[in-house]
C-alpha positions in Angstrom: 136.1 29.3 26.2 136.3 26.0 24.3 137.5 23.0 26.3 141.0 21.8 25.8 141.4 18.5 24.0 141.3 15.6 26.5 144.4 13.7 27.5 144.8 10.1 26.5 143.1 8.9 29.7 140.1 11.2 29.1 139.8 10.2 25.5 140.0 6.6 26.4 137.2 6.9 28.9 135.0 8.7 26.3 135.8 5.9 23.7 134.6 3.3 26.2 131.3 5.1 26.9 130.8 6.1 23.2 131.7 2.9 21.5 128.9 3.0 19.0 130.0 6.5 17.8 133.6 5.4 17.7 132.7 2.4 15.5 130.6 4.5 13.2 133.3 7.1 12.7 135.9 4.3 12.1 133.7 2.9 9.3 133.8 6.2 7.3 135.9 6.1 4.1 139.2 8.0 3.8 138.7 11.6 2.5 135.1 11.8 3.6 133.5 15.1 2.7 130.1 14.8 4.3 129.5 13.5 7.9 125.8 13.3 8.8 125.2 12.3 12.4 121.7 13.8 12.8 119.4 12.1 15.3 122.1 9.8 16.7 121.5 10.7 20.3 124.9 12.2 20.6 126.0 13.5 24.0 129.2 14.8 25.6 131.3 11.6 25.3 130.3 11.2 21.7 131.4 14.8 21.1 134.8 14.1 22.6 135.2 11.1 20.3 134.0 13.1 17.2 136.4 15.9 18.0 139.3 13.5 18.1 138.2 12.1 14.7 137.9 15.7 13.3 141.4 16.6 14.4 142.9 13.5 12.9 140.8 13.2 9.7 138.9 16.4 9.1 141.1 17.8 6.4 138.7 16.7 3.6 135.4 17.5 5.5 133.1 19.9 3.7 129.8 19.4 5.6 129.0 18.3 9.2 125.4 17.7 10.2 124.8 17.2 14.0 121.1 18.2 14.1 118.7 16.7 16.6 121.1 15.4 19.2 121.7 16.1 22.9 124.7 18.4 22.5 124.9 21.0 25.3 127.2 24.0 25.0 129.8 22.0 26.9 129.6 19.1 24.5 129.4 21.2 21.5 132.5 23.0 22.7 134.6 19.9 22.1 133.6 19.7 18.5 133.9 23.4 17.8 137.5 23.4 19.2 138.4 20.8 16.7 136.9 22.4 13.6 139.9 24.6 12.7 141.3 21.2 11.5 138.7 21.4 8.7 140.0 24.1 6.3 137.4 23.0 3.6 134.3 23.1 5.8 131.5 25.1 4.3 128.4 23.8 6.0 127.7 23.2 9.7 124.3 22.1 10.9 123.7 22.2 14.7 120.0 22.8 14.9 117.8 21.2 17.6 120.5 20.7 20.2 120.1 22.1 23.8 123.0 24.5 23.4 121.5 27.4 25.4 122.5 31.1 25.7 126.1 30.3 26.8 126.8 28.7 23.5 126.7 32.0 21.7 130.3 33.0 22.8 131.6 29.5 21.9 130.0 29.8 18.4 131.4 33.3 17.9 134.9 32.1 18.7 134.5 29.1 16.4 133.3 31.3 13.5 136.4 33.4 13.8 138.5 30.3 13.5 136.6 28.9 10.5 136.8 31.3 7.6 135.6 28.8 5.1 132.1 28.3 6.6 129.3 29.5 4.4 126.2 28.0 6.0 125.6 27.8 9.8 122.3 26.2 11.0 121.4 27.0 14.6 117.6 26.6 14.6 116.1 25.4 17.8 119.3 25.7 19.9 117.8 27.8 22.7 120.3 30.6 22.2 117.9 33.4 23.2 118.7 37.1 23.0 122.0 36.6 24.9 123.4 33.9 22.7 122.4 35.7 19.5 123.9 38.9 20.8 127.2 37.1 21.5 127.2 35.6 18.0 126.2 38.7 16.0 129.5 40.5 15.7 131.4 37.4 14.7 128.8 36.7 12.0 129.0 40.3 10.8 132.8 40.2 10.3 133.0 36.7 8.9 134.6 36.7 5.4 132.5 33.9 3.9 129.3 33.3 5.8 126.2 33.5 3.6 123.4 31.8 5.4 122.6 31.9 9.1 119.7 29.9 10.5 118.3 31.1 13.8 114.7 30.0 13.8 112.9 29.0 17.0 115.5 30.5 19.4 113.3 32.7 21.6 114.8 35.8 20.1 113.1 39.1 20.6 112.9 42.2 18.3 115.6 44.1 20.2 118.2 41.3 19.8 117.1 40.8 16.1 117.7 44.6 15.5 121.2 44.2 17.0 121.8 41.3 14.7 120.7 43.1 11.6 122.9 46.1 12.6 125.9 43.8 13.1 125.4 42.3 9.7 125.2 45.7 7.9 128.8 45.5 6.7 129.2 41.8 6.2 128.5 39.3 3.4 125.7 37.3 4.9 122.9 37.0 2.4 120.1 35.1 4.3 119.1 35.1 7.9 116.3 32.9 9.1 114.5 34.1 12.2 111.1 32.3 11.8 109.4 31.1 15.0 110.9 33.7 17.4 109.3 36.3 19.6 108.9 38.9 16.8 105.5 40.3 15.8 104.5 40.9 12.2 104.9 44.7 12.7 108.4 44.2 14.2 109.3 41.8 11.4 108.3 44.5 8.8 110.5 47.1 10.5 113.4 44.7 10.7 113.2 43.9 7.0 113.1 47.6 6.2 116.3 48.0 8.2 118.2 45.3 6.3 121.0 46.5 4.0 120.7 45.7 0.3 121.6 42.1 -0.4 120.4 40.8 3.0 117.2 38.7 3.0 115.5 38.3 6.4 113.1 35.4 6.8 110.9 36.0 9.8 
């Protein structure tokens, strides 16, 4: 379950601890469409501040890049809970964050609330079989998702087969599973099981 928005006191405390992030966000122009915060060492307080910004000014946002930070599932939950305020969002890059298996359910719920998203990057987020399993059905029923990046997530062949099955009736066109626990023989079998129009990169 995504965390509830913090009250004024909680937000105020986060603003104090994440002053650099607050200043950076304040410097963005009105109507900003791309927010790239990759490799900015963001943690939970920064996520709270970013979520507040997204709720207030995310209406124009089309792409959000949060790669290579220190966002746990708890921290990421603050941001995901705010993203329904971004009806134009098409790209969400979350790779190389220590999200962990518990983030799968949060991401699934977020996808259901973000019908505009077309690209979701989750490489290196430590989702594992459990996290990918939780995400699979939401990805399969999403109306607009085209590209799903899941490289380097310690995913095994059984979970990958479940994902391919979940995507059988959806519109996803590309799934990246490179760098996981899948042998060449298993990869060939997975590609053979993909529906027409689904490219699997293993």
